[in-house]
VMD Tcl script that builds the backbone (N, CA, C; Angstrom):
set m [mol new atoms 360]
animate dup $m
set s [atomselect $m all]
$s set {name element resname resid chain x y z} {
  {N N MET 1 A 117.852 126.741 -193.555}
  {CA C MET 1 A 117.969 126.561 -192.320}
  {C C MET 1 A 118.586 125.069 -191.878}
  {N N LYS 2 A 119.402 125.335 -192.630}
  {CA C LYS 2 A 120.518 123.977 -192.614}
  {C C LYS 2 A 121.585 124.049 -191.536}
  {N N SER 3 A 121.725 125.192 -191.470}
  {CA C SER 3 A 123.044 124.963 -190.422}
  {C C SER 3 A 122.594 124.737 -189.187}
  {N N ARG 4 A 123.240 123.646 -188.397}
  {CA C ARG 4 A 122.929 123.513 -186.869}
  {C C ARG 4 A 122.863 124.763 -185.518}
  {N N ILE 5 A 124.606 125.304 -186.051}
  {CA C ILE 5 A 124.632 126.677 -185.541}
  {C C ILE 5 A 123.733 127.850 -185.713}
  {N N LYS 6 A 123.458 127.555 -186.824}
  {CA C LYS 6 A 122.391 128.860 -187.296}
  {C C LYS 6 A 121.284 128.432 -186.091}
  {N N LYS 7 A 120.716 127.455 -186.461}
  {CA C LYS 7 A 119.321 127.125 -185.522}
  {C C LYS 7 A 119.643 127.481 -183.809}
  {N N ARG 8 A 120.567 126.708 -183.823}
  {CA C ARG 8 A 121.241 126.936 -182.226}
  {C C ARG 8 A 121.022 128.625 -181.746}
  {N N VAL 9 A 121.627 129.512 -182.289}
  {CA C VAL 9 A 121.755 130.614 -182.290}
  {C C VAL 9 A 120.188 131.279 -182.258}
  {N N LEU 10 A 119.311 131.040 -183.243}
  {CA C LEU 10 A 118.289 131.311 -183.480}
  {C C LEU 10 A 117.104 130.665 -182.325}
  {N N ARG 11 A 117.366 129.721 -182.075}
  {CA C ARG 11 A 116.605 128.965 -180.664}
  {C C ARG 11 A 116.918 129.949 -179.640}
  {N N LYS 12 A 117.982 130.498 -179.365}
  {CA C LYS 12 A 118.440 130.643 -177.951}
  {C C LYS 12 A 117.689 132.300 -178.304}
  {N N LEU 13 A 117.562 132.767 -179.340}
  {CA C LEU 13 A 116.563 134.644 -179.340}
  {C C LEU 13 A 115.098 134.608 -178.320}
  {N N LYS 14 A 114.509 133.314 -179.039}
  {CA C LYS 14 A 112.955 133.296 -178.796}
  {C C LYS 14 A 112.453 134.606 -178.779}
  {N N GLU 15 A 112.693 135.163 -180.343}
  {CA C GLU 15 A 112.188 136.287 -180.438}
  {C C GLU 15 A 110.701 136.504 -180.661}
  {N N ARG 16 A 110.158 135.533 -181.365}
  {CA C ARG 16 A 108.698 134.884 -181.422}
  {C C ARG 16 A 107.889 134.979 -180.281}
  {N N LYS 17 A 108.213 134.457 -179.466}
  {CA C LYS 17 A 107.698 134.232 -178.185}
  {C C LYS 17 A 107.704 135.504 -177.476}
  {N N ARG 18 A 108.867 136.396 -177.330}
  {CA C ARG 18 A 108.306 137.656 -177.204}
  {C C ARG 18 A 107.729 138.873 -178.086}
  {N N LYS 19 A 107.442 138.373 -178.805}
  {CA C LYS 19 A 106.577 139.192 -180.038}
  {C C LYS 19 A 104.932 138.735 -179.208}
  {N N GLN 20 A 105.089 137.100 -179.480}
  {CA C GLN 20 A 103.806 136.971 -178.893}
  {C C GLN 20 A 103.424 137.608 -177.295}
  {N N ASP 21 A 103.966 137.523 -176.122}
  {CA C ASP 21 A 104.419 137.930 -174.833}
  {C C ASP 21 A 103.278 139.402 -175.245}
  {N N ILE 22 A 104.266 140.209 -175.997}
  {CA C ILE 22 A 104.284 141.584 -175.959}
  {C C ILE 22 A 102.477 141.958 -176.764}
  {N N ARG 23 A 102.333 141.054 -177.928}
  {CA C ARG 23 A 101.101 141.224 -178.579}
  {C C ARG 23 A 100.032 141.250 -177.826}
  {N N TRP 24 A 99.962 139.735 -176.657}
  {CA C TRP 24 A 99.075 139.671 -176.119}
  {C C TRP 24 A 98.931 140.567 -174.812}
  {N N LYS 25 A 100.088 141.144 -174.117}
  {CA C LYS 25 A 99.944 142.094 -173.079}
  {C C LYS 25 A 99.299 143.284 -173.513}
  {N N ILE 26 A 99.569 143.600 -174.645}
  {CA C ILE 26 A 98.865 144.990 -175.430}
  {C C ILE 26 A 97.632 145.051 -175.377}
  {N N ALA 27 A 97.124 143.307 -175.887}
  {CA C ALA 27 A 95.718 143.437 -176.463}
  {C C ALA 27 A 95.304 143.191 -174.749}
  {N N ASN 28 A 95.615 142.829 -174.091}
  {CA C ASN 28 A 94.697 142.362 -172.757}
  {C C ASN 28 A 94.637 144.153 -171.859}
  {N N ILE 29 A 95.596 145.184 -172.391}
  {CA C ILE 29 A 95.540 146.288 -171.587}
  {C C ILE 29 A 94.566 147.120 -172.354}
  {N N ILE 30 A 94.120 146.774 -174.113}
  {CA C ILE 30 A 93.333 148.052 -174.881}
  {C C ILE 30 A 91.738 147.290 -174.112}
  {N N ILE 31 A 91.433 145.772 -173.928}
  {CA C ILE 31 A 90.284 145.387 -174.310}
  {C C ILE 31 A 90.010 145.285 -172.689}
  {N N ARG 32 A 90.821 145.535 -171.805}
  {CA C ARG 32 A 90.304 145.878 -170.119}
  {C C ARG 32 A 89.862 147.182 -169.945}
  {N N THR 33 A 90.160 148.142 -170.698}
  {CA C THR 33 A 90.179 149.086 -170.629}
  {C C THR 33 A 89.008 149.498 -171.424}
  {N N ALA 34 A 88.565 148.662 -172.496}
  {CA C ALA 34 A 87.454 149.394 -173.384}
  {C C ALA 34 A 86.478 148.438 -172.587}
  {N N TYR 35 A 86.524 147.709 -171.792}
  {CA C TYR 35 A 85.169 146.711 -171.039}
  {C C TYR 35 A 84.971 147.369 -169.777}
  {N N GLU 36 A 85.866 148.184 -169.369}
  {CA C GLU 36 A 85.785 148.852 -167.592}
  {C C GLU 36 A 85.091 150.064 -168.329}
  {N N ARG 37 A 85.268 150.403 -169.031}
  {CA C ARG 37 A 84.129 151.583 -169.861}
  {C C ARG 37 A 83.458 151.114 -170.184}
  {N N GLN 38 A 82.882 150.669 -170.939}
  {CA C GLN 38 A 81.821 149.640 -171.548}
  {C C GLN 38 A 81.922 150.273 -173.133}
  {N N TYR 39 A 82.949 150.680 -173.141}
  {CA C TYR 39 A 83.376 150.707 -175.197}
  {C C TYR 39 A 83.640 149.564 -175.995}
  {N N ALA 40 A 83.492 149.967 -177.000}
  {CA C ALA 40 A 83.382 149.003 -177.964}
  {C C ALA 40 A 84.694 149.143 -178.597}
  {N N THR 41 A 85.318 148.096 -179.019}
  {CA C THR 41 A 87.017 148.064 -179.624}
  {C C THR 41 A 87.018 148.601 -181.605}
  {N N VAL 42 A 87.224 149.601 -181.870}
  {CA C VAL 42 A 87.327 149.688 -183.229}
  {C C VAL 42 A 88.453 149.766 -184.557}
  {N N LEU 43 A 88.396 148.507 -185.269}
  {CA C LEU 43 A 89.821 147.980 -185.913}
  {C C LEU 43 A 89.406 147.995 -187.577}
  {N N GLU 44 A 90.362 148.321 -187.637}
  {CA C GLU 44 A 90.460 148.761 -189.569}
  {C C GLU 44 A 90.473 147.208 -190.102}
  {N N LYS 45 A 89.904 146.984 -191.467}
  {CA C LYS 45 A 89.895 146.134 -192.021}
  {C C LYS 45 A 90.825 146.058 -192.879}
  {N N LEU 46 A 92.073 145.056 -192.603}
  {CA C LEU 46 A 92.923 145.105 -193.123}
  {C C LEU 46 A 92.700 144.014 -194.499}
  {N N GLY 47 A 93.782 144.166 -195.610}
  {CA C GLY 47 A 93.839 143.328 -196.924}
  {C C GLY 47 A 94.274 142.073 -196.544}
  {N N ARG 48 A 94.583 141.224 -197.638}
  {CA C ARG 48 A 95.506 140.490 -197.294}
  {C C ARG 48 A 96.977 140.547 -196.917}
  {N N ILE 49 A 97.713 141.451 -197.370}
  {CA C ILE 49 A 99.044 141.520 -197.263}
  {C C ILE 49 A 99.400 142.875 -196.331}
  {N N PRO 50 A 98.617 143.489 -195.294}
  {CA C PRO 50 A 98.782 145.192 -195.329}
  {C C PRO 50 A 99.974 146.105 -194.871}
  {N N ALA 51 A 100.902 145.023 -194.956}
  {CA C ALA 51 A 102.534 146.017 -194.551}
  {C C ALA 51 A 103.142 146.444 -196.057}
  {N N ASN 52 A 102.032 145.530 -196.999}
  {CA C ASN 52 A 102.938 145.859 -198.857}
  {C C ASN 52 A 102.281 147.614 -198.324}
  {N N ASN 53 A 101.151 147.845 -198.826}
  {CA C ASN 53 A 101.092 149.121 -198.456}
  {C C ASN 53 A 101.335 150.520 -197.994}
  {N N MET 54 A 102.013 149.858 -197.151}
  {CA C MET 54 A 102.703 150.801 -195.748}
  {C C MET 54 A 103.989 151.247 -196.347}
  {N N ILE 55 A 104.963 149.935 -196.828}
  {CA C ILE 55 A 105.989 150.225 -196.944}
  {C C ILE 55 A 106.674 150.655 -198.713}
  {N N GLN 56 A 105.483 151.024 -199.219}
  {CA C GLN 56 A 106.462 151.243 -200.652}
  {C C GLN 56 A 106.473 152.463 -200.755}
  {N N ARG 57 A 106.325 153.791 -200.419}
  {CA C ARG 57 A 107.285 155.001 -199.953}
  {C C ARG 57 A 108.222 155.115 -199.152}
  {N N ILE 58 A 108.481 153.624 -198.397}
  {CA C ILE 58 A 109.774 153.913 -197.949}
  {C C ILE 58 A 110.882 153.273 -198.638}
  {N N LYS 59 A 111.934 154.343 -198.497}
  {CA C LYS 59 A 113.791 153.939 -198.795}
  {C C LYS 59 A 114.405 153.218 -198.379}
  {N N ASP 60 A 114.628 153.445 -196.655}
  {CA C ASP 60 A 115.202 152.443 -196.043}
  {C C ASP 60 A 114.975 151.690 -195.684}
  {N N LYS 61 A 116.020 150.388 -196.249}
  {CA C LYS 61 A 115.832 148.914 -196.021}
  {C C LYS 61 A 115.326 148.387 -194.761}
  {N N GLN 62 A 116.062 149.179 -193.647}
  {CA C GLN 62 A 116.105 148.489 -192.140}
  {C C GLN 62 A 114.572 148.670 -191.830}
  {N N LEU 63 A 114.097 150.234 -192.706}
  {CA C LEU 63 A 112.983 150.224 -191.980}
  {C C LEU 63 A 111.697 149.258 -192.285}
  {N N ARG 64 A 112.114 149.068 -194.177}
  {CA C ARG 64 A 111.184 148.285 -194.539}
  {C C ARG 64 A 110.642 147.019 -193.790}
  {N N HIS 65 A 112.193 146.538 -193.480}
  {CA C HIS 65 A 111.974 145.393 -192.835}
  {C C HIS 65 A 111.430 145.023 -191.793}
  {N N ARG 66 A 111.576 145.794 -190.717}
  {CA C ARG 66 A 110.829 146.221 -189.590}
  {C C ARG 66 A 109.785 146.166 -189.273}
  {N N ILE 67 A 108.709 146.938 -190.350}
  {CA C ILE 67 A 107.271 146.763 -191.115}
  {C C ILE 67 A 106.853 145.940 -191.231}
  {N N PHE 68 A 107.202 145.365 -192.206}
  {CA C PHE 68 A 106.875 144.048 -193.021}
  {C C PHE 68 A 107.342 143.372 -192.000}
  {N N GLN 69 A 107.854 143.290 -190.368}
  {CA C GLN 69 A 108.372 141.664 -189.397}
  {C C GLN 69 A 106.754 142.291 -188.884}
  {N N ALA 70 A 106.058 143.398 -188.223}
  {CA C ALA 70 A 105.702 143.331 -187.744}
  {C C ALA 70 A 104.016 143.159 -188.037}
  {N N SER 71 A 103.047 142.199 -186.831}
  {CA C SER 71 A 102.497 141.415 -187.142}
  {C C SER 71 A 101.143 142.674 -186.745}
  {N N PHE 72 A 100.399 142.885 -187.831}
  {CA C PHE 72 A 99.420 143.709 -187.749}
  {C C PHE 72 A 97.825 143.263 -187.921}
  {N N LYS 73 A 98.025 141.754 -188.278}
  {CA C LYS 73 A 96.620 141.193 -188.512}
  {C C LYS 73 A 96.867 140.364 -187.442}
  {N N GLY 74 A 98.055 140.031 -186.984}
  {CA C GLY 74 A 98.166 139.083 -185.159}
  {C C GLY 74 A 98.130 139.643 -184.176}
  {N N MET 75 A 98.597 140.987 -183.704}
  {CA C MET 75 A 97.502 142.065 -183.089}
  {C C MET 75 A 96.171 142.367 -182.791}
  {N N GLN 76 A 95.754 142.350 -184.501}
  {CA C GLN 76 A 93.782 142.240 -184.282}
  {C C GLN 76 A 93.329 141.015 -183.865}
  {N N ARG 77 A 93.976 139.779 -184.314}
  {CA C ARG 77 A 93.225 138.052 -183.696}
  {C C ARG 77 A 93.644 138.354 -182.146}
  {N N ALA 78 A 94.753 139.120 -181.717}
  {CA C ALA 78 A 94.648 138.756 -180.199}
  {C C ALA 78 A 93.934 139.471 -179.819}
  {N N ILE 79 A 93.349 140.974 -180.064}
  {CA C ILE 79 A 92.593 142.059 -179.510}
  {C C ILE 79 A 90.950 141.088 -179.627}
  {N N LYS 80 A 90.731 140.377 -180.662}
  {CA C LYS 80 A 89.287 139.811 -180.813}
  {C C LYS 80 A 89.443 138.876 -179.622}
  {N N GLU 81 A 90.747 137.905 -179.714}
  {CA C GLU 81 A 90.550 136.696 -178.632}
  {C C GLU 81 A 90.092 137.410 -177.367}
  {N N LYS 82 A 90.988 137.869 -177.124}
  {CA C LYS 82 A 90.941 138.763 -175.641}
  {C C LYS 82 A 89.565 139.670 -175.416}
  {N N ALA 83 A 88.779 140.271 -176.445}
  {CA C ALA 83 A 87.429 140.321 -176.493}
  {C C ALA 83 A 86.899 139.717 -176.389}
  {N N ARG 84 A 86.704 138.696 -177.079}
  {CA C ARG 84 A 86.215 137.437 -176.718}
  {C C ARG 84 A 85.594 137.147 -175.340}
  {N N GLU 85 A 87.093 136.838 -174.571}
  {CA C GLU 85 A 86.765 136.444 -173.504}
  {C C GLU 85 A 86.318 137.156 -172.569}
  {N N TYR 86 A 86.166 138.733 -172.886}
  {CA C TYR 86 A 85.910 139.318 -171.745}
  {C C TYR 86 A 84.084 140.081 -172.090}
  {N N GLY 87 A 83.625 139.767 -173.453}
  {CA C GLY 87 A 82.813 139.817 -173.685}
  {C C GLY 87 A 82.446 141.564 -174.215}
  {N N ALA 88 A 83.644 141.932 -174.557}
  {CA C ALA 88 A 83.256 143.434 -175.215}
  {C C ALA 88 A 83.280 143.169 -176.571}
  {N N PRO 89 A 82.702 144.228 -177.628}
  {CA C PRO 89 A 81.754 144.068 -178.600}
  {C C PRO 89 A 83.720 144.771 -179.247}
  {N N VAL 90 A 83.395 144.334 -180.812}
  {CA C VAL 90 A 84.989 144.706 -181.639}
  {C C VAL 90 A 84.042 145.016 -182.897}
  {N N ILE 91 A 84.434 146.152 -183.537}
  {CA C ILE 91 A 83.962 146.618 -184.466}
  {C C ILE 91 A 84.926 146.621 -185.833}
  {N N TYR 92 A 84.788 146.279 -187.000}
  {CA C TYR 92 A 85.713 146.519 -188.023}
  {C C TYR 92 A 84.965 147.308 -188.943}
  {N N VAL 93 A 85.922 148.433 -189.328}
  {CA C VAL 93 A 85.506 149.454 -190.339}
  {C C VAL 93 A 86.352 149.481 -191.350}
  {N N ASN 94 A 86.303 150.133 -192.722}
  {CA C ASN 94 A 86.866 150.526 -193.536}
  {C C ASN 94 A 87.807 151.879 -193.418}
  {N N PRO 95 A 88.453 151.776 -193.212}
  {CA C PRO 95 A 89.456 153.012 -193.010}
  {C C PRO 95 A 89.070 153.994 -194.148}
  {N N ARG 96 A 88.642 153.856 -195.234}
  {CA C ARG 96 A 88.708 154.992 -196.060}
  {C C ARG 96 A 87.376 156.183 -195.318}
  {N N ASN 97 A 87.651 157.561 -195.192}
  {CA C ASN 97 A 86.573 158.384 -194.920}
  {C C ASN 97 A 86.678 158.214 -193.426}
  {N N THR 98 A 87.261 157.236 -192.520}
  {CA C THR 98 A 87.050 157.920 -190.964}
  {C C THR 98 A 87.293 158.664 -190.492}
  {N N SER 99 A 88.073 159.532 -191.179}
  {CA C SER 99 A 88.458 160.806 -190.276}
  {C C SER 99 A 86.558 161.865 -190.517}
  {N N LYS 100 A 86.337 161.446 -191.772}
  {CA C LYS 100 A 84.888 162.223 -191.760}
  {C C LYS 100 A 83.575 161.627 -191.234}
  {N N LEU 101 A 83.582 160.742 -191.536}
  {CA C LEU 101 A 82.323 159.408 -191.245}
  {C C LEU 101 A 82.540 159.252 -189.850}
  {N N CYS 102 A 81.335 158.593 -189.053}
  {CA C CYS 102 A 81.151 158.280 -188.039}
  {C C CYS 102 A 81.439 156.772 -188.346}
  {N N PRO 103 A 82.380 155.800 -187.715}
  {CA C PRO 103 A 82.249 154.243 -188.068}
  {C C PRO 103 A 81.036 153.635 -187.954}
  {N N ILE 104 A 79.953 154.244 -187.244}
  {CA C ILE 104 A 78.444 153.361 -186.247}
  {C C ILE 104 A 77.585 154.010 -186.941}
  {N N HIS 105 A 77.530 155.023 -187.442}
  {CA C HIS 105 A 76.181 155.880 -187.859}
  {C C HIS 105 A 76.441 156.441 -188.955}
  {N N ASN 106 A 77.072 156.457 -189.267}
  {CA C ASN 106 A 77.573 156.653 -190.967}
  {C C ASN 106 A 77.492 158.091 -191.448}
  {N N ALA 107 A 77.252 159.008 -190.243}
  {CA C ALA 107 A 76.585 160.528 -190.262}
  {C C ALA 107 A 78.236 161.223 -190.489}
  {N N PRO 108 A 78.255 162.072 -191.151}
  {CA C PRO 108 A 79.567 163.333 -191.107}
  {C C PRO 108 A 79.663 163.835 -189.802}
  {N N ILE 109 A 80.947 163.612 -189.332}
  {CA C ILE 109 A 81.463 164.030 -188.027}
  {C C ILE 109 A 81.781 165.958 -188.585}
  {N N ASN 110 A 81.448 166.812 -187.827}
  {CA C ASN 110 A 81.776 168.364 -188.309}
  {C C ASN 110 A 82.456 168.479 -186.703}
  {N N TYR 111 A 83.777 168.829 -187.548}
  {CA C TYR 111 A 85.054 169.695 -186.272}
  {C C TYR 111 A 84.629 170.829 -186.263}
  {N N ASP 112 A 85.049 171.638 -184.787}
  {CA C ASP 112 A 84.630 172.956 -184.742}
  {C C ASP 112 A 86.390 173.940 -184.716}
  {N N ASN 113 A 86.167 174.512 -185.125}
  {CA C ASN 113 A 87.760 175.489 -184.956}
  {C C ASN 113 A 88.998 174.688 -185.781}
  {N N SER 114 A 88.686 173.874 -186.636}
  {CA C SER 114 A 89.694 172.803 -187.355}
  {C C SER 114 A 90.645 172.205 -186.077}
  {N N SER 115 A 89.879 172.014 -185.692}
  {CA C SER 115 A 90.648 171.005 -184.265}
  {C C SER 115 A 90.452 169.503 -185.007}
  {N N ARG 116 A 90.662 168.433 -184.152}
  {CA C ARG 116 A 90.887 167.240 -185.250}
  {C C ARG 116 A 90.125 166.400 -183.637}
  {N N ILE 117 A 89.771 167.148 -182.419}
  {CA C ILE 117 A 88.226 166.186 -181.720}
  {C C ILE 117 A 86.988 167.161 -182.144}
  {N N ALA 118 A 85.961 166.007 -182.936}
  {CA C ALA 118 A 84.978 166.373 -182.943}
  {C C ALA 118 A 83.792 166.083 -182.034}
  {N N PRO 119 A 83.146 166.879 -181.548}
  {CA C PRO 119 A 81.945 167.128 -180.828}
  {C C PRO 119 A 81.037 166.025 -180.722}
  {N N LEU 120 A 80.817 165.688 -179.419}
  {CA C LEU 120 A 80.050 164.465 -179.006}
  {C C LEU 120 A 78.438 164.589 -179.487}
}
mol reanalyze $m
mol bondsrecalc $m
mol representation Tube
mol addrep $m
């Protein structure tokens, strides 16, 4: 970032501010909806660098870069912060077997007729 011209061009983009704005707006929508319906928000426990696992099998260079640029942990932080504002609960779960086990009760979910919707 030694070039003044490069600095000037990048400053005009304001991409970081746009990403933060979108992140906070999405978090606000998610938490407001959960709060109004008295639901808890369930988030996945992410590792240190969550994008690394996602990009292993992707060959397209541009798509790999875009996935790596997405801030998964930043989105989770924004949701957690908004939940703290509203007083809504946030539950972190291990993603392993989440389609088979209830994240709250650790009981197996039985699906009817091979559908992806479990009965309550």
